[in-house]
C-alpha positions as CSV (number, residue, x, y, z in Angstrom):
1,X,130.6,2.1,-102.6
2,X,128.9,1.5,-99.2
3,X,130.6,3.2,-96.3
4,X,130.8,-0.2,-94.5
5,X,133.2,-1.5,-97.1
6,X,135.4,1.6,-96.8
7,X,135.6,1.1,-93.0
8,X,136.3,-2.6,-93.4
9,X,139.0,-2.0,-96.0
10,X,140.6,0.6,-93.8
11,X,140.5,-1.8,-90.8
12,X,142.6,-4.4,-92.6
13,X,144.9,-2.0,-94.4
14,X,148.5,-1.2,-93.5
15,X,148.3,1.8,-91.2
16,X,151.3,3.7,-92.8
17,X,149.8,3.4,-96.3
18,X,146.4,4.2,-95.0
19,X,147.6,7.4,-93.4
20,X,149.1,8.6,-96.7
21,X,146.0,7.6,-98.7
22,X,143.3,10.2,-99.5
23,X,139.8,9.4,-100.7
24,X,137.7,6.3,-100.8
25,X,139.2,2.9,-100.5
26,X,138.1,0.4,-103.2
27,X,140.4,-2.3,-101.8
28,X,142.6,-2.8,-98.8
29,X,146.0,-1.1,-98.9
30,X,148.2,-4.0,-97.9
31,X,146.9,-6.5,-95.4
32,X,147.2,-6.6,-91.6
33,X,145.1,-7.8,-88.7
34,X,147.2,-6.0,-86.1
35,X,144.4,-3.6,-85.2
36,X,142.0,-6.5,-84.5
37,X,144.7,-8.2,-82.4
38,X,145.1,-5.0,-80.3
39,X,141.4,-4.6,-79.9
40,X,140.7,-8.2,-78.8
41,X,143.7,-8.1,-76.3
42,X,141.7,-5.6,-74.3
43,X,139.6,-7.5,-71.7
44,X,136.9,-4.8,-71.7
45,X,135.8,-5.8,-75.2
46,X,134.4,-9.1,-73.9
47,X,132.7,-7.3,-71.1
48,X,131.2,-4.8,-73.5
49,X,129.9,-7.6,-75.8
50,X,128.4,-9.5,-72.8
51,X,126.7,-6.3,-71.5
52,X,125.3,-5.7,-75.0
53,X,123.9,-9.2,-75.2
54,X,122.4,-9.0,-71.7
55,X,120.8,-5.6,-72.3
56,X,119.4,-6.6,-75.7
57,X,117.9,-10.0,-74.5
58,X,116.6,-8.8,-71.1
59,X,115.5,-5.4,-72.4
60,X,113.6,-7.0,-75.3
61,X,111.9,-9.6,-73.0
62,X,110.9,-7.1,-70.4
63,X,109.7,-4.6,-73.0
64,X,107.6,-7.2,-74.8
65,X,106.0,-8.5,-71.7
66,X,105.3,-5.2,-70.0
67,X,104.1,-3.5,-73.2
68,X,101.8,-6.4,-74.1
69,X,100.2,-6.4,-70.6
70,X,99.7,-2.6,-70.6
71,X,98.4,-2.6,-74.2
72,X,95.9,-5.3,-73.4
73,X,94.6,-3.5,-70.3
74,X,94.0,-0.2,-72.1
75,X,92.5,-1.9,-75.1
76,X,89.6,-3.4,-73.2
77,X,86.4,-1.4,-73.2
78,X,85.4,-2.5,-69.7
79,X,88.8,-1.6,-68.1
80,X,88.6,1.1,-65.4
81,X,90.3,4.4,-66.3
82,X,91.5,3.0,-69.6
83,X,91.0,6.4,-71.4
84,X,92.7,8.3,-68.6
85,X,95.6,5.9,-68.6
86,X,95.9,6.1,-72.4
87,X,96.0,9.9,-72.2
88,X,98.8,9.8,-69.5
89,X,100.8,7.3,-71.5
90,X,100.4,9.3,-74.7
91,X,101.3,12.5,-72.9
92,X,104.7,11.0,-71.9
93,X,105.5,10.4,-75.6
94,X,105.4,14.1,-76.3
95,X,106.7,15.6,-73.0
96,X,109.3,14.1,-70.7
97,X,110.5,15.2,-67.3
98,X,114.1,15.7,-68.5
99,X,117.4,14.4,-67.6
100,X,117.7,15.5,-64.0
101,X,114.3,14.1,-62.9
102,X,115.2,10.9,-64.8
103,X,118.4,10.6,-62.8
104,X,116.6,11.4,-59.5
105,X,114.1,8.6,-60.3
106,X,116.9,6.1,-61.0
107,X,118.6,7.2,-57.8
108,X,115.5,6.9,-55.6
109,X,114.8,3.4,-57.0
110,X,118.3,2.4,-55.9
111,X,119.3,1.5,-59.4
112,X,122.5,3.5,-59.7
113,X,125.3,1.3,-61.1
114,X,123.0,-1.6,-61.7
115,X,122.0,-3.3,-64.9
116,X,118.3,-2.8,-64.2
117,X,118.8,1.0,-64.6
118,X,119.1,0.3,-68.3
119,X,116.2,-2.1,-68.5
120,X,113.4,-1.0,-66.3
121,X,113.0,2.7,-67.5
122,X,112.5,1.4,-71.0
123,X,110.1,-1.4,-70.0
124,X,107.1,0.1,-71.8
125,X,107.6,1.8,-75.1
126,X,104.9,4.3,-75.7
127,X,104.7,3.9,-79.5
128,X,104.8,0.1,-79.2
129,X,102.0,0.3,-76.7
130,X,99.8,2.3,-79.0
131,X,100.5,-0.1,-81.9
132,X,99.8,-3.1,-79.7
133,X,96.7,-1.5,-78.2
134,X,95.3,-0.9,-81.7
135,X,96.0,-4.5,-82.6
136,X,94.3,-5.8,-79.4
137,X,91.3,-3.6,-80.1
138,X,90.7,-5.6,-83.3
139,X,90.0,-8.8,-81.2
140,X,86.3,-9.2,-81.1
141,X,84.5,-9.2,-77.7
142,X,83.0,-12.6,-78.5
143,X,86.5,-14.0,-78.4
144,X,87.0,-12.7,-74.9
145,X,83.6,-14.0,-73.9
146,X,84.4,-17.4,-75.3
147,X,87.6,-17.5,-73.3
148,X,85.7,-16.7,-70.1
149,X,83.2,-19.5,-70.7
150,X,86.0,-22.1,-71.1
151,X,87.7,-21.0,-67.9
């Protein structure tokens, strides 16, 4: 039985019967939606869901755009300092500054208690950049030359 079903059955079960029960639930013990009523009466639930949606949508868009641009730049053979940039980017994948320097960076950027504090630091995912760079390197140089001729 998947753990998800156990949790679901527990969430709609009678709390008194559930407290007395031991082991895995294969079906609900009684039926009540009182727990869900109490949860959705809390106004912070809607705020939490709204924040989740904002962070997922905005974070994904920012990450996709920033990582694509950075991966394209370091994938080009004629880009200045591409190998040095790639080394620095890869280095950050293995070694980070730690929690205190991370907090100081967010503080110096003026992002304390702002939504951007959750979005901007994750704007470029190192692993995603490496994968995209490898993909961009497969684009033939003739394709880039053709694009220049057209423009």
